TILUMMAR-242170 format. One record per residue (C-alpha): x, y, z; residue number from 1; chain; residue in one letter. Coordinates in steps of 0.001 Angstrom, whole numbers. Layout:
N
px  py  pz  k  c  r
X  Y  Z  NUM  A  A
...
//
This chain:
540
px  py  pz  k  c  r
11918  -11824  10152  1  A  X
12513  -8109  10647  2  A  X
14291  -6745  13689  3  A  X
12125  -5356  16460  4  A  X
12268  -1551  16361  5  A  X
12416  178  19740  6  A  X
11815  3926  19922  7  A  X
10583  6765  22090  8  A  X
8338  9688  21225  9  A  X
8640  12437  18640  10  A  X
10983  15308  19579  11  A  X
13098  12778  21494  12  A  X
14599  13730  24852  13  A  X
17420  12061  26746  14  A  X
15142  9652  28628  15  A  X
13406  8349  25489  16  A  X
16596  7967  23424  17  A  X
18563  6264  26196  18  A  X
15572  4038  26974  19  A  X
15434  2802  23370  20  A  X
19163  2011  23439  21  A  X
19197  365  26874  22  A  X
16086  -1737  26231  23  A  X
17402  -2821  22830  24  A  X
20629  -4036  24462  25  A  X
18580  -6015  26987  26  A  X
16343  -7567  24318  27  A  X
19336  -8598  22222  28  A  X
20890  -10298  25243  29  A  X
17634  -12180  25750  30  A  X
17797  -13523  22182  31  A  X
15432  -11065  20481  32  A  X
16882  -9173  17530  33  A  X
16134  -5501  18048  34  A  X
17351  -2089  17041  35  A  X
17001  1290  18748  36  A  X
15642  4134  16605  37  A  X
14720  7812  17042  38  A  X
11776  9707  15568  39  A  X
13488  13075  15294  40  A  X
16683  15039  15738  41  A  X
18232  14545  19169  42  A  X
18984  17566  21348  43  A  X
22336  18829  22612  44  A  X
21872  17271  26045  45  A  X
21301  13814  24561  46  A  X
24277  14260  22230  47  A  X
26403  15080  25288  48  A  X
25359  11844  27014  49  A  X
25945  9709  23912  50  A  X
29357  11229  23309  51  A  X
30351  10998  26989  52  A  X
29672  7275  27053  53  A  X
30800  6609  23476  54  A  X
27463  5419  22050  55  A  X
26424  6062  18441  56  A  X
23210  7940  17759  57  A  X
20382  5578  16729  58  A  X
19179  5748  13150  59  A  X
16190  7899  12269  60  A  X
12850  6139  11751  61  A  X
10428  7980  9483  62  A  X
7497  5571  9642  63  A  X
6405  1970  10129  64  A  X
3806  1931  7395  65  A  X
3510  -1230  5302  66  A  X
5482  -889  2069  67  A  X
5353  -2919  -1103  68  A  X
8558  -4722  -107  69  A  X
6785  -6004  3019  70  A  X
4082  -7763  992  71  A  X
4438  -11430  107  72  A  X
4545  -10691  -3606  73  A  X
5978  -13061  -6259  74  A  X
9674  -12373  -5800  75  A  X
11921  -13051  -8817  76  A  X
8872  -13480  -11055  77  A  X
10181  -11893  -14235  78  A  X
11682  -13151  -17473  79  A  X
14502  -12041  -19749  80  A  X
13044  -10156  -22692  81  A  X
15228  -12293  -24986  82  A  X
13549  -15528  -23851  83  A  X
11052  -17128  -26212  84  A  X
7308  -16693  -26252  85  A  X
7114  -20445  -25669  86  A  X
9254  -20360  -22512  87  A  X
7446  -17278  -21235  88  A  X
4051  -18869  -21700  89  A  X
5143  -22062  -19931  90  A  X
6518  -20075  -16990  91  A  X
3271  -18146  -16655  92  A  X
1178  -21293  -16981  93  A  X
3261  -23260  -14474  94  A  X
2981  -20443  -11926  95  A  X
-646  -19605  -12563  96  A  X
-64  -15943  -13443  97  A  X
-1679  -13929  -16226  98  A  X
1208  -11576  -16908  99  A  X
4919  -11129  -16268  100  A  X
7525  -8319  -16205  101  A  X
10258  -8343  -18848  102  A  X
13848  -7516  -17928  103  A  X
17197  -7124  -19655  104  A  X
20404  -8976  -18766  105  A  X
20937  -6589  -15811  106  A  X
17398  -7266  -14532  107  A  X
16333  -3735  -15451  108  A  X
12595  -3509  -16020  109  A  X
11769  -3288  -19740  110  A  X
8017  -3798  -19810  111  A  X
5199  -6198  -19117  112  A  X
3385  -8809  -21195  113  A  X
76  -10546  -20533  114  A  X
-1428  -13806  -21750  115  A  X
-4022  -11801  -23651  116  A  X
-1303  -9955  -25534  117  A  X
451  -13220  -26386  118  A  X
-2785  -14715  -27707  119  A  X
-3584  -11588  -29711  120  A  X
-107  -11569  -31211  121  A  X
-275  -15226  -32224  122  A  X
-3552  -14568  -34049  123  A  X
-2908  -11194  -35639  124  A  X
852  -10797  -36168  125  A  X
2942  -11805  -39163  126  A  X
3826  -15489  -38673  127  A  X
6430  -15655  -41432  128  A  X
9187  -13748  -39670  129  A  X
11529  -14868  -36906  130  A  X
13356  -12491  -34568  131  A  X
15017  -14416  -31790  132  A  X
18208  -16173  -30729  133  A  X
19643  -19598  -31463  134  A  X
18941  -20990  -27991  135  A  X
15229  -20194  -28208  136  A  X
14898  -22164  -31452  137  A  X
16754  -25171  -30028  138  A  X
14576  -25222  -26878  139  A  X
11263  -24599  -28629  140  A  X
11795  -27273  -31300  141  A  X
13460  -29812  -28981  142  A  X
16507  -29877  -31262  143  A  X
18970  -32720  -30771  144  A  X
21811  -31842  -33182  145  A  X
22899  -28428  -34316  146  A  X
25657  -26173  -35559  147  A  X
25629  -22688  -34128  148  A  X
27277  -19965  -36180  149  A  X
25482  -16867  -34873  150  A  X
23459  -16094  -31771  151  A  X
20909  -13714  -33290  152  A  X
18533  -15305  -35760  153  A  X
16423  -12924  -37812  154  A  X
14791  -13727  -41111  155  A  X
11822  -14876  -43169  156  A  X
10519  -18417  -42555  157  A  X
10303  -20571  -45665  158  A  X
8874  -24099  -45853  159  A  X
9954  -26591  -48552  160  A  X
6377  -27506  -49479  161  A  X
6749  -27640  -53297  162  A  X
8515  -30317  -55308  163  A  X
12233  -29774  -55721  164  A  X
12252  -28134  -59176  165  A  X
9228  -25904  -58520  166  A  X
10728  -24749  -55242  167  A  X
14194  -24041  -56701  168  A  X
12761  -22229  -59729  169  A  X
10201  -20114  -57871  170  A  X
11404  -19559  -54313  171  A  X
14338  -17211  -53856  172  A  X
16521  -17967  -50857  173  A  X
19099  -15569  -49379  174  A  X
21005  -14800  -46208  175  A  X
17763  -13735  -44491  176  A  X
15981  -17047  -45163  177  A  X
15161  -19613  -42490  178  A  X
14365  -22883  -44266  179  A  X
12254  -25731  -42877  180  A  X
13146  -28878  -44848  181  A  X
13242  -32669  -44621  182  A  X
15302  -35243  -46499  183  A  X
15439  -33278  -49798  184  A  X
19003  -33086  -51090  185  A  X
18413  -30704  -53996  186  A  X
16674  -28130  -51824  187  A  X
19287  -28483  -49077  188  A  X
22087  -27979  -51618  189  A  X
20193  -24969  -53009  190  A  X
19885  -23519  -49500  191  A  X
23580  -24021  -48803  192  A  X
24468  -22430  -52126  193  A  X
22189  -19455  -51262  194  A  X
23892  -19008  -47869  195  A  X
20627  -19014  -45932  196  A  X
20519  -17848  -42305  197  A  X
19384  -21196  -40940  198  A  X
18331  -24663  -42022  199  A  X
15826  -26454  -39790  200  A  X
15977  -30190  -40510  201  A  X
12787  -32034  -39575  202  A  X
12246  -35706  -38671  203  A  X
15711  -35991  -37110  204  A  X
17288  -35822  -40564  205  A  X
21023  -35039  -40540  206  A  X
23433  -33597  -43119  207  A  X
26439  -35528  -44317  208  A  X
29944  -34423  -43420  209  A  X
30505  -32509  -46668  210  A  X
27238  -30572  -46224  211  A  X
28017  -29778  -42635  212  A  X
31507  -28489  -43459  213  A  X
30229  -26383  -46348  214  A  X
27338  -24993  -44291  215  A  X
29635  -23917  -41503  216  A  X
32071  -22314  -43920  217  A  X
29222  -20245  -45394  218  A  X
27915  -19121  -42011  219  A  X
24736  -21217  -42049  220  A  X
23153  -22240  -38759  221  A  X
21883  -25849  -38672  222  A  X
19377  -27399  -36260  223  A  X
17860  -30871  -36302  224  A  X
14478  -31575  -34686  225  A  X
12443  -34774  -34312  226  A  X
9258  -32783  -35011  227  A  X
7306  -32991  -38273  228  A  X
7049  -30081  -40699  229  A  X
3510  -29417  -39440  230  A  X
4654  -29346  -35796  231  A  X
7591  -27091  -36638  232  A  X
5413  -24649  -38572  233  A  X
3021  -24457  -35591  234  A  X
5704  -23958  -32954  235  A  X
8424  -21981  -34697  236  A  X
6791  -18592  -34126  237  A  X
6747  -19355  -30432  238  A  X
10551  -19285  -30600  239  A  X
10409  -15529  -31190  240  A  X
11746  -13417  -28339  241  A  X
8967  -12340  -26012  242  A  X
9961  -8685  -26492  243  A  X
8657  -8893  -30083  244  A  X
5080  -9159  -28807  245  A  X
3027  -6010  -29382  246  A  X
2228  -4776  -25897  247  A  X
112  -2149  -24205  248  A  X
2351  866  -23683  249  A  X
509  1768  -20451  250  A  X
2206  -319  -17773  251  A  X
2134  722  -14121  252  A  X
5079  -470  -12037  253  A  X
5508  -21  -8296  254  A  X
8584  963  -6337  255  A  X
9499  -1423  -3519  256  A  X
9464  1556  -1141  257  A  X
5927  2666  -2067  258  A  X
3338  2503  675  259  A  X
588  -119  529  260  A  X
-2024  2571  1182  261  A  X
-845  4545  -1869  262  A  X
-911  1395  -3973  263  A  X
-4507  697  -2990  264  A  X
-5477  4135  -4289  265  A  X
-3729  3367  -7593  266  A  X
-5311  -87  -7834  267  A  X
-8792  1341  -7281  268  A  X
-8283  3692  -10209  269  A  X
-6476  1419  -12680  270  A  X
-8257  -1873  -11931  271  A  X
-5170  -3805  -13079  272  A  X
-4509  -7303  -11794  273  A  X
-692  -7447  -11876  274  A  X
1970  -4866  -11042  275  A  X
5737  -5217  -11655  276  A  X
7900  -4326  -8635  277  A  X
11041  -2229  -9182  278  A  X
13477  -158  -7145  279  A  X
14793  3374  -7585  280  A  X
17319  2112  -10169  281  A  X
14573  380  -12184  282  A  X
15799  -3088  -11195  283  A  X
12879  -5511  -11230  284  A  X
12176  -7627  -8139  285  A  X
9068  -9487  -9171  286  A  X
5326  -9272  -9572  287  A  X
2561  -8163  -7218  288  A  X
-891  -9559  -7860  289  A  X
-3874  -7730  -6464  290  A  X
-4865  -10870  -4565  291  A  X
-1494  -10829  -2736  292  A  X
-2022  -7587  -803  293  A  X
-3429  -9191  2344  294  A  X
-236  -11144  3006  295  A  X
2432  -8875  4399  296  A  X
4925  -8603  7222  297  A  X
4241  -5839  9703  298  A  X
6971  -3943  11500  299  A  X
7314  -5236  15050  300  A  X
7754  -2383  17501  301  A  X
8258  -1634  21173  302  A  X
7325  1801  22492  303  A  X
9284  3415  25300  304  A  X
8522  6613  27231  305  A  X
5134  7123  25538  306  A  X
1868  5396  24811  307  A  X
29  8006  22746  308  A  X
-335  7551  18992  309  A  X
0  11291  18291  310  A  X
3408  11241  19999  311  A  X
4532  8113  18183  312  A  X
5764  7098  14768  313  A  X
3818  7588  11533  314  A  X
1895  4441  10588  315  A  X
1794  2957  14087  316  A  X
-1663  1539  13307  317  A  X
-67  -569  10555  318  A  X
2582  -2044  12874  319  A  X
2480  -4842  15414  320  A  X
3054  -3415  18904  321  A  X
4801  -6061  21003  322  A  X
5436  -4156  24194  323  A  X
5187  -746  25887  324  A  X
7457  473  28680  325  A  X
6365  3842  30031  326  A  X
5908  6068  33062  327  A  X
3170  8384  31777  328  A  X
-601  8344  32057  329  A  X
-2417  5796  29887  330  A  X
-3685  6885  26507  331  A  X
-5797  5537  23656  332  A  X
-3421  3073  21975  333  A  X
-5044  -319  21437  334  A  X
-3696  -3616  20102  335  A  X
-5176  -6670  18385  336  A  X
-3537  -9116  20784  337  A  X
-2345  -9006  24422  338  A  X
1059  -7377  24898  339  A  X
3545  -6790  27699  340  A  X
2744  -3378  29174  341  A  X
5073  -2079  31884  342  A  X
3983  1220  33463  343  A  X
5261  2570  36785  344  A  X
4990  5837  38690  345  A  X
8671  6714  38553  346  A  X
10554  9743  37311  347  A  X
12241  8069  34371  348  A  X
11428  5154  32092  349  A  X
15048  4049  32465  350  A  X
14348  3302  36124  351  A  X
11862  697  34912  352  A  X
14336  -706  32386  353  A  X
16953  -931  35151  354  A  X
14496  -3154  37032  355  A  X
14033  -5301  33909  356  A  X
17809  -5894  33720  357  A  X
17812  -7047  37338  358  A  X
14776  -9291  36842  359  A  X
16437  -11014  33884  360  A  X
19896  -11235  35532  361  A  X
21529  -9324  32685  362  A  X
24643  -7340  33591  363  A  X
24435  -3654  32690  364  A  X
27630  -2723  30785  365  A  X
29463  520  31560  366  A  X
28236  2594  28620  367  A  X
24607  1456  28974  368  A  X
24744  2213  32708  369  A  X
26022  5688  31816  370  A  X
23118  6329  29474  371  A  X
20592  5085  32021  372  A  X
22061  7364  34683  373  A  X
21995  10314  32269  374  A  X
18364  9653  31422  375  A  X
17177  9463  35022  376  A  X
19081  12610  36023  377  A  X
17656  14420  33012  378  A  X
14008  13428  33469  379  A  X
14033  14003  37238  380  A  X
16078  17224  36925  381  A  X
18834  15923  39203  382  A  X
16229  14140  41366  383  A  X
14549  17508  42112  384  A  X
11372  16995  40087  385  A  X
8202  16146  42053  386  A  X
7904  13078  39807  387  A  X
11040  11645  41443  388  A  X
10401  8498  43456  389  A  X
12522  6703  46001  390  A  X
13278  4001  43434  391  A  X
14773  6624  41086  392  A  X
17146  7713  43841  393  A  X
18158  4137  44633  394  A  X
18867  3380  40961  395  A  X
20869  6598  40488  396  A  X
23077  5798  43478  397  A  X
23619  2232  42286  398  A  X
24526  3300  38738  399  A  X
26783  6103  39976  400  A  X
28583  3604  42222  401  A  X
29044  1212  39298  402  A  X
30369  4046  37126  403  A  X
32445  5570  39941  404  A  X
30986  8973  39090  405  A  X
29759  11982  41112  406  A  X
26215  12016  39762  407  A  X
25407  15551  40988  408  A  X
28453  17042  39303  409  A  X
27950  15001  36130  410  A  X
24200  15682  36135  411  A  X
24639  19450  36299  412  A  X
27162  19274  33462  413  A  X
24690  17148  31473  414  A  X
21762  19544  31978  415  A  X
23862  22624  31207  416  A  X
24933  21025  27893  417  A  X
21349  21297  26714  418  A  X
20814  24894  27819  419  A  X
22471  26688  24914  420  A  X
19706  28623  23157  421  A  X
21691  31418  21528  422  A  X
21616  31447  17752  423  A  X
18655  29049  17507  424  A  X
15338  29895  15876  425  A  X
12442  30184  18302  426  A  X
10662  27335  16482  427  A  X
13645  25026  17080  428  A  X
13745  25967  20769  429  A  X
10006  25426  21290  430  A  X
10126  22053  19556  431  A  X
13151  20786  21473  432  A  X
10769  19063  23859  433  A  X
7223  19604  22648  434  A  X
4262  17289  23176  435  A  X
643  17258  22105  436  A  X
-2170  16236  24450  437  A  X
-5863  15524  23925  438  A  X
-8833  16225  26176  439  A  X
-12228  15280  24770  440  A  X
-12325  17049  21376  441  A  X
-9600  19516  22362  442  A  X
-5881  19313  21595  443  A  X
-3168  21437  23176  444  A  X
595  21664  22867  445  A  X
3188  22162  25588  446  A  X
6862  22864  25025  447  A  X
9398  22917  27845  448  A  X
13104  23657  28141  449  A  X
15356  24035  31187  450  A  X
17643  26937  31979  451  A  X
19390  28628  34842  452  A  X
18651  32119  33517  453  A  X
15493  33622  31997  454  A  X
17410  36595  30579  455  A  X
18207  34713  27363  456  A  X
14481  34648  26571  457  A  X
13248  38065  27704  458  A  X
14574  39920  24658  459  A  X
12744  37537  22286  460  A  X
9309  37358  23881  461  A  X
7508  38776  20828  462  A  X
9188  36213  18551  463  A  X
8179  33346  20825  464  A  X
4580  34523  21167  465  A  X
4245  34976  17408  466  A  X
5582  31445  16832  467  A  X
3247  29996  19476  468  A  X
272  31643  17734  469  A  X
1427  30144  14433  470  A  X
1854  26651  15934  471  A  X
-1568  26901  17557  472  A  X
-3264  27886  14294  473  A  X
-1475  25349  12062  474  A  X
-2245  22416  14344  475  A  X
-5771  23373  15360  476  A  X
-4834  23461  19057  477  A  X
-7070  25001  21713  478  A  X
-3993  26483  23418  479  A  X
-201  26334  23039  480  A  X
2185  26904  25945  481  A  X
5940  27173  26407  482  A  X
7658  26795  29786  483  A  X
11274  27768  30546  484  A  X
11986  26014  33837  485  A  X
14843  27034  36127  486  A  X
16457  23933  37629  487  A  X
17965  25980  40483  488  A  X
14979  28077  41603  489  A  X
12344  25471  40600  490  A  X
10232  28130  38919  491  A  X
8986  28417  35329  492  A  X
8875  31411  33002  493  A  X
5740  30965  30868  494  A  X
4939  32140  27342  495  A  X
1648  31366  25594  496  A  X
-664  32138  22697  497  A  X
-3584  34554  23187  498  A  X
-6285  31900  23691  499  A  X
-4333  30473  26647  500  A  X
-4778  33413  29010  501  A  X
-8001  32460  30780  502  A  X
-7037  28766  30950  503  A  X
-3671  29581  32535  504  A  X
-5322  31890  35088  505  A  X
-7779  29163  36105  506  A  X
-5135  26425  36091  507  A  X
-2843  28215  38550  508  A  X
-5427  30436  40276  509  A  X
-3692  33619  39102  510  A  X
-5242  37061  39564  511  A  X
-3121  38504  36780  512  A  X
-1530  36995  33661  513  A  X
1066  38300  31208  514  A  X
3707  36966  28821  515  A  X
6758  35878  30740  516  A  X
5027  35420  34052  517  A  X
7120  33436  36531  518  A  X
5229  30709  38398  519  A  X
7038  29287  41427  520  A  X
7236  25581  42156  521  A  X
6670  24508  38546  522  A  X
9254  22058  37257  523  A  X
7453  18908  36085  524  A  X
5364  18950  32930  525  A  X
3879  15582  33837  526  A  X
2689  16542  37329  527  A  X
2636  20339  37517  528  A  X
1705  21464  34022  529  A  X
-374  18998  32004  530  A  X
-2789  17829  34768  531  A  X
-3559  21452  35741  532  A  X
-4278  22446  32138  533  A  X
-6346  19314  31477  534  A  X
-8649  19987  34444  535  A  X
-9580  23385  33056  536  A  X
-9970  22277  29420  537  A  X
-12228  19401  30483  538  A  X
-14754  22004  31681  539  A  X
-14896  23844  28335  540  A  X
//
């Protein structure tokens, strides 16, 4: 079973990244295999916290869509292209499949053959020529005694159906002849003299010592089968290598990493029944039948610090959500079965996870405690945000005591580490912490960064406004806003696209509005930005 994937929202901040790591550690200690992931590039502040407490950055998670490799397809259902038609048919019949991928000795995909193609070949192809290997002949004809001189057996099949003299006088044998013969000494001697490729002795007939020695010296392969001449003539062509079958050149294979949704589009167009499964190196893994597509293993996920699908991973609707731990307003995410949903009115989701450690009597190790402290200080802006609750303060003091750290000094150092905006594109700055919200049929975007000085932004106002207009247009937003919040003065410097003017004025009861307006007492996006904007948009 796959590991449970635990992740926060897109454009991950310190709270969401540290929450994924801390909750994953807890789950693993409770016997559930999990792994923390991130949905985007982490910011400088989060990097500072990870480096400070010596924790590796979680791996990036692109999506949780169902891929071909997740489907319960027929793994290892393929056959070596050198195997016989007979063995291939039996494998297909035993496993109730109508086609099978062909591979080489390195399991590289070489093609596909169907039962229809085998039947057509047996009816229409030349039945007098053999192109196979020694082992295939032995297995197909149930041979009991043999002398193997060469592995590859290619040649024209000849049956000793005439009387001895007629055969010797009229049938020319050579090194490309494969002779089917019974207890007929003259013809056997003639075949040995002619240095045929192979002698197939029927009815369990055996050569004497002299004949065997001479045959081997002349490079003649000998096999002995209990079958009759009629049975041999019927089955011998089935000893041919399966790759000799004339096949349809149009064969659609699937990469193990392909999405199920993309495959369904292909299947609707091609109407094929079977699809070989390969990887990027063309190694074959098996066969997917169209009837197999409803049996697959979903990714199991736990969401932290969000519960909105538009803030979450691509393909969330194809995953199995096991749990949500959050401290935001409830959104539209729904599940097929009941799940554990933990939502509290606290300043940081790590405050909730701290409670979960205590409830389960799991000791918080030093580095995890450090990340949890960093996350709470970040999301509550050193406990100054109006979202801060008494429980946040209690947890911070407890973690700081455990770490023997001055949380105010460390917290200021942490926040300052993420306030370097020089040399960055305006798009990168806006998207450092950017979220999308929905109200009725309207969508709007809000970006927020923290600083102790607005001067770094004043010289680039036109660039920011132009980028906000572009973001608004590309995403079909009603408005797009960007707040630069000063953690010392608890005020925000606001930039916005043109369509935001009237909504901002109504939201904050402003008599005048302009780019770069400073609004006092605005620090929390959750409590002082989004609710105000939503109230106005709801009236549109």
